[in-house]
N, C-alpha and C positions, 0 to 999 in steps of 0.2 A: 791084228796091229794094233789095238789097241794098250796093250798090257807094253808090246816095244814101244808104242809113246810113252809112256809112265816111263821101263828103263830111261829110255836115250835122255829125259827132260832130268833123272836123278841124274844122271852121266854125266847132263851139261855139270848142273849146280857144282858137283864136286870139279872137273874142271876146270870150275870160274874162278877159283879160287887162286891161278895162275894168274889170271887178268886183272882179279880184284884187288891182290894184296899194292902194286905199283899204283894205283891211283885212289889207294885211300889212304898211302905215306903222302900224297901227291895233295890232300883231301884234306885231312885230318892230323898229317903226321909234323916235321919226325916218328917215326914211329921206332920206337927199338926190336934190340930180338927177338924179345919177349912176346912184344904186341904182336909183330907179326906170328908168331907159333902160336897162340892165341887163337888166335881167328879162323886157323887151318883147325887145332889139336880140339877146338869148341863141335864142330862138323864132322870128323871123326870121330868125338865121344859118344856125339847124339846119336849118331850115327849104330854103332855098338850101343847103346842102349834102347834106340827106338826096334833094330832088328832084336832083339828080346822080346820088349815087350809086345810089339805086332808080330811076331810070329804066333808069339802064346795066344795073343785076338782071334789072328786069323785061324787057329785050329781050334777054338771054342767056336766062333761066331759067325766063320764062312769070309773065304778068299777072298771075295766081293764087294765085301763092306771093307775088310779093313785095304785093299784095294785102292779104293774110291774115296774113302779116308783119309788115303797119305797122299793122294795124289792130289787131294785139295790142299789138307794143313801144307804141302807144301810147297802148291801156289799161291796160298795166302801171305806164309814166314818170308816167300823168296822175294812178293811184294813191299813186305814190312822189311826185311833187312836193305832195298835199293830204299827206302823213303828213311834208313834210319837218323835220328837227329846226330849217336853222339857213337865213341867206339864204343861202348859199355851198352846199351843199345844190340848195334851190332851180332855181341857178338848171344846176347841173350837168340835172338829172333835166328842166327845161322846155328844156333844148336837143335834151337826147335828144327829146323830148315832141314836137318839131318837125324834127329828123328823120325822125319818125316821118312826119308829118302833106305833106310836101314826098313823102316817097316815095307815099305813100297817094293824093295831087294828081297824080300823076306816072305812077302803076299805072294 
C-alpha cells in the first residue's frame, strides 16, 4: 500500500497543474500562452527524463532506494514550488517534481 500512496501522490502532482495555472495567472499574471505551456511542459519533460534516469538507477541499485528517493524528492520540490518567488523558480522546481514523478512511476 505504500507504493500505492506514492503513485497517488505522483498522479495528484500531475493533476495539480489544472488547478495551478489559473491561480498562477491571477497571482503573477496575466500569463501568455507560452508561459502557461511552459509550466505544463517542464513537468512532463522532467517526468520523461526522470523515468529514464531513475529506471536505470533502480535496475542497478534496487527499486526500494529509487522509490524512497523519488518520493522524498517529490515532496521537497513540491513544497519548494509552492514557495517559489517567481515563474522562473517555479519552472525549475516543477521540472524536478516531474523528474521525481517519472522516477516514482518507473521504480
